[in-house]
Residue frames as a rotation matrix with the C-alpha (Angstrom) as fourth column:
MET 1
0.826 0.157 0.541 86.16
-0.003 -0.959 0.283 -82.99
0.563 -0.235 -0.792 -68.80
VAL 2
-0.117 -0.923 -0.367 89.46
0.720 0.175 -0.671 -81.88
0.683 -0.343 0.644 -67.28
ILE 3
0.895 0.343 0.285 89.34
0.019 -0.668 0.744 -80.21
0.445 -0.661 -0.604 -63.88
GLY 4
0.564 -0.760 0.322 92.77
-0.771 -0.345 0.536 -79.02
-0.296 -0.551 -0.780 -62.76
ILE 5
-0.527 -0.833 -0.169 95.07
-0.848 0.502 0.173 -82.03
-0.059 0.234 -0.970 -62.60
TYR 6
-0.448 0.445 0.775 92.14
-0.117 0.830 -0.545 -84.43
-0.886 -0.335 -0.320 -62.40
SER 7
-1.000 -0.021 0.003 90.75
-0.001 0.199 0.980 -86.13
-0.021 0.980 -0.199 -65.48
LYS 8
-0.331 0.942 -0.049 87.11
0.613 0.254 0.748 -86.24
0.718 0.218 -0.661 -64.33
ASP 9
-0.439 0.290 0.851 84.80
-0.668 -0.738 -0.093 -84.08
0.601 -0.609 0.518 -62.32
PHE 10
-0.828 0.044 0.560 83.23
-0.469 0.494 -0.732 -85.60
-0.309 -0.868 -0.388 -59.24
SER 11
0.146 0.984 0.100 79.75
-0.729 0.175 -0.662 -86.19
-0.669 0.023 0.743 -60.67
GLU 12
0.410 -0.062 -0.910 81.16
-0.806 0.442 -0.393 -88.10
0.427 0.895 0.131 -63.64
ALA 13
-0.638 -0.734 -0.232 83.43
-0.497 0.623 -0.603 -90.24
0.588 -0.270 -0.763 -61.44
PHE 14
-0.655 0.476 0.587 80.62
-0.540 0.249 -0.804 -90.89
-0.529 -0.843 0.094 -58.94
ALA 15
0.404 0.863 -0.305 78.13
-0.829 0.204 -0.521 -91.85
-0.387 0.463 0.797 -61.66
GLU 16
0.140 -0.432 -0.891 80.65
-0.707 0.586 -0.395 -94.21
0.693 0.685 -0.224 -63.27
LEU 17
-0.835 -0.528 0.156 81.53
-0.469 0.534 -0.704 -95.86
0.288 -0.661 -0.693 -59.97
ILE 18
-0.374 0.751 0.544 77.94
-0.559 0.286 -0.779 -96.53
-0.740 -0.595 0.313 -58.96
ALA 19
0.536 0.518 -0.667 77.18
-0.843 0.294 -0.450 -97.83
-0.037 0.804 0.594 -62.46
GLU 20
-0.194 -0.723 -0.663 80.18
-0.633 0.608 -0.478 -100.19
0.749 0.327 -0.576 -62.36
THR 21
-0.952 -0.264 0.157 79.39
-0.275 0.507 -0.817 -101.47
0.136 -0.821 -0.555 -58.87
HIS 22
-0.348 0.914 -0.207 75.58
0.219 0.294 0.930 -101.54
0.912 0.278 -0.303 -59.28
VAL 23
-0.561 0.162 -0.812 75.16
0.808 -0.106 -0.580 -99.68
-0.180 -0.981 -0.071 -55.99
SER 24
0.096 0.710 0.698 72.22
0.729 -0.528 0.436 -97.28
0.678 0.466 -0.568 -55.96
CYS 25
-0.577 -0.186 0.795 71.86
-0.238 -0.893 -0.382 -93.88
0.781 -0.410 0.471 -54.33
TYR 26
0.524 0.823 0.219 69.07
-0.545 0.126 0.829 -95.48
0.654 -0.554 0.515 -52.29
GLN 27
0.659 -0.340 -0.671 71.47
0.550 0.827 0.121 -98.11
0.514 -0.449 0.731 -50.91
ILE 28
-0.459 -0.868 0.190 74.10
0.529 -0.439 -0.727 -95.48
0.714 -0.233 0.660 -50.14
SER 29
-0.239 0.479 0.845 71.44
-0.550 -0.784 0.289 -93.39
0.800 -0.396 0.451 -48.41
GLN 30
0.777 0.593 -0.209 70.26
-0.215 0.562 0.798 -96.32
0.591 -0.576 0.565 -46.32
PHE 31
0.365 -0.733 -0.574 73.81
0.783 0.575 -0.237 -97.20
0.504 -0.363 0.784 -45.24
THR 32
-0.600 -0.786 0.150 74.97
0.642 -0.585 -0.496 -93.65
0.477 -0.201 0.855 -44.52
GLY 33
0.034 0.683 -0.730 71.87
0.861 -0.391 -0.326 -91.67
-0.508 -0.617 -0.601 -43.57
ILE 34
-0.825 -0.315 -0.469 72.73
0.018 -0.844 0.536 -89.14
-0.564 0.434 0.702 -46.30
ASN 35
0.122 0.942 -0.313 69.66
-0.340 -0.256 -0.905 -87.79
-0.932 0.217 0.289 -48.08
GLN 36
-0.033 -0.071 0.997 68.99
0.693 0.717 0.073 -89.74
-0.720 0.694 0.025 -51.30
GLY 37
0.877 0.404 0.259 68.08
0.470 -0.613 -0.636 -86.56
-0.098 0.680 -0.727 -53.17
TYR 38
0.640 -0.728 -0.247 71.43
-0.569 -0.664 0.485 -85.01
-0.517 -0.170 -0.839 -52.24
LEU 39
-0.191 -0.717 0.671 73.24
0.027 0.679 0.733 -88.11
-0.981 0.159 -0.111 -53.53
SER 40
0.328 0.406 0.853 71.30
0.850 0.267 -0.454 -87.93
-0.412 0.874 -0.258 -56.79
ARG 41
0.996 0.021 -0.082 72.24
-0.009 -0.938 -0.346 -84.25
-0.084 0.346 -0.935 -57.18
LEU 42
0.200 -0.979 0.044 75.91
-0.508 -0.065 0.859 -85.13
-0.838 -0.194 -0.510 -56.57
ARG 43
-0.178 -0.226 0.958 75.66
0.501 0.817 0.286 -87.81
-0.847 0.531 -0.032 -59.26
SER 44
0.543 0.509 0.668 74.01
0.826 -0.184 -0.532 -85.48
-0.148 0.841 -0.520 -61.78
GLY 45
-0.459 -0.810 0.364 76.38
0.833 -0.535 -0.141 -82.59
0.309 0.239 0.921 -61.12
GLU 46
0.420 0.693 0.585 73.73
0.352 -0.719 0.599 -80.29
0.836 -0.046 -0.546 -59.65
LYS 47
0.977 -0.200 0.069 75.75
-0.132 -0.321 0.938 -80.23
-0.165 -0.926 -0.340 -56.42
GLY 48
0.379 -0.918 -0.116 79.49
-0.745 -0.229 -0.626 -79.70
0.548 0.324 -0.771 -56.16
ASN 49
-0.323 -0.642 -0.695 82.05
-0.048 0.745 -0.665 -81.83
0.945 -0.181 -0.271 -54.42
PRO 50
0.757 0.611 -0.232 80.97
0.158 0.174 0.972 -83.27
0.634 -0.772 0.035 -51.07
SER 51
0.500 -0.564 0.657 82.80
-0.863 -0.389 0.323 -82.74
0.074 -0.728 -0.681 -47.81
ALA 52
-0.521 -0.780 -0.348 85.52
-0.686 0.625 -0.373 -85.21
0.508 0.045 -0.860 -46.84
GLU 53
-0.691 0.313 0.652 83.16
-0.462 0.502 -0.731 -86.76
-0.556 -0.806 -0.203 -44.27
VAL 54
0.422 0.902 -0.096 80.36
-0.607 0.202 -0.768 -87.29
-0.673 0.383 0.633 -46.80
LEU 55
0.287 -0.407 -0.867 82.81
-0.871 0.266 -0.413 -88.61
0.399 0.874 -0.278 -49.38
PHE 56
-0.775 -0.611 0.162 84.21
-0.611 0.658 -0.440 -91.11
0.162 -0.440 -0.883 -46.88
LYS 57
-0.324 0.748 0.579 80.70
-0.424 0.432 -0.796 -92.31
-0.846 -0.503 0.178 -45.97
ILE 58
0.582 0.508 -0.635 79.81
-0.774 0.106 -0.624 -92.73
-0.249 0.855 0.455 -49.66
CYS 59
-0.118 -0.744 -0.657 82.93
-0.813 0.453 -0.367 -94.80
0.571 0.491 -0.658 -50.23
LEU 60
-0.819 -0.125 0.560 82.25
-0.496 0.645 -0.581 -96.99
-0.289 -0.754 -0.591 -47.20
ALA 61
0.145 0.963 0.226 78.73
-0.519 0.269 -0.811 -97.66
-0.842 0.001 0.539 -48.45
ILE 62
0.533 0.002 -0.846 79.92
-0.827 0.211 -0.521 -98.57
0.177 0.978 0.114 -51.96
ALA 63
-0.539 -0.810 -0.231 82.56
-0.695 0.583 -0.421 -100.90
0.476 -0.066 -0.877 -50.50
HIS 64
-0.580 0.398 0.711 79.94
-0.532 0.476 -0.700 -102.45
-0.617 -0.784 -0.065 -48.22
TYR 65
0.404 0.910 0.094 77.51
-0.449 0.287 -0.846 -103.25
-0.797 0.300 0.524 -51.04
SER 66
0.903 -0.044 -0.428 79.93
-0.406 0.240 -0.882 -104.20
0.141 0.970 0.199 -53.81
LYS 67
0.542 -0.749 0.381 82.77
0.272 0.585 0.764 -106.68
-0.795 -0.311 0.521 -54.09
LYS 68
0.562 -0.262 0.784 83.66
0.818 0.037 -0.574 -105.08
0.122 0.964 0.235 -57.45
VAL 69
0.927 -0.191 0.323 85.14
-0.192 -0.981 -0.028 -101.93
0.322 -0.036 -0.946 -55.93
ALA 70
0.279 -0.916 -0.288 88.92
0.858 0.373 -0.355 -101.63
0.432 -0.148 0.890 -55.58
ILE 71
0.238 -0.268 -0.934 90.89
0.706 -0.612 0.356 -99.18
-0.667 -0.744 0.043 -53.47
GLN 72
-0.821 -0.550 0.150 92.02
0.481 -0.526 0.701 -97.51
-0.307 0.648 0.697 -56.71
ASP 73
-0.241 0.834 0.496 88.36
0.697 -0.207 0.687 -96.83
0.675 0.512 -0.531 -57.54
ILE 74
0.620 0.437 -0.651 87.90
0.783 -0.400 0.477 -95.15
-0.052 -0.805 -0.590 -54.17
GLU 75
-0.243 -0.799 -0.550 91.09
0.588 -0.572 0.572 -93.14
-0.771 -0.185 0.609 -54.63
GLY 76
-0.760 0.011 0.650 89.81
0.611 -0.329 0.720 -92.05
0.222 0.944 0.243 -58.05
LEU 77
0.320 0.939 0.129 86.61
0.750 -0.334 0.571 -90.77
0.579 -0.086 -0.811 -56.48
PHE 78
0.482 -0.246 -0.841 88.58
0.668 -0.519 0.534 -88.87
-0.567 -0.819 -0.086 -53.84
ASN 79
-0.619 -0.785 0.035 90.85
0.589 -0.434 0.682 -87.41
-0.520 0.443 0.730 -56.56
ALA 80
-0.408 0.541 0.735 87.85
0.724 -0.299 0.622 -86.30
0.556 0.786 -0.270 -58.60
ALA 81
0.721 0.671 -0.171 86.68
0.614 -0.505 0.607 -84.36
0.321 -0.543 -0.776 -55.51
GLY 82
0.417 -0.650 0.635 90.10
-0.270 -0.756 -0.596 -82.73
0.868 0.078 -0.491 -55.19
ARG 83
0.549 -0.203 0.811 91.12
-0.813 0.097 0.575 -84.91
-0.195 -0.974 -0.112 -52.26
SER 84
-0.018 -0.610 -0.792 93.47
-0.573 0.655 -0.492 -87.84
0.819 0.445 -0.361 -51.73
LEU 85
0.967 0.252 -0.040 93.72
-0.137 0.646 0.751 -90.96
0.215 -0.720 0.659 -49.64
CYS 86
0.282 -0.951 0.126 97.54
-0.959 -0.275 0.069 -90.69
-0.031 -0.140 -0.990 -49.92
LEU 87
0.945 0.146 0.292 97.92
-0.148 0.989 -0.018 -94.26
-0.292 -0.026 0.956 -51.15
SER 88
0.646 -0.762 -0.044 101.31
0.162 0.193 -0.968 -93.71
0.746 0.619 0.248 -52.77
THR 89
0.800 -0.434 -0.415 104.44
0.493 0.080 0.867 -93.98
-0.343 -0.897 0.278 -50.68
């Protein structure tokens, strides 16, 4: 799915990242305090893009639980939500 200049929508990017890292919505919820049901709805596409604060918390949780995550993966998730970490110089 193509959304604007981004190659994936947020739910697709989020689902792929948690599948690759083997981090569950439960783990993210426990680390961040974000409702697990809300995270599941983000993953399934029932909810739209999260706020920058929620997105940042999700990324911190994934990085905390997985050594498989790279900064490019996090930037990809931000991009899919229409945001950027401004990694390029």
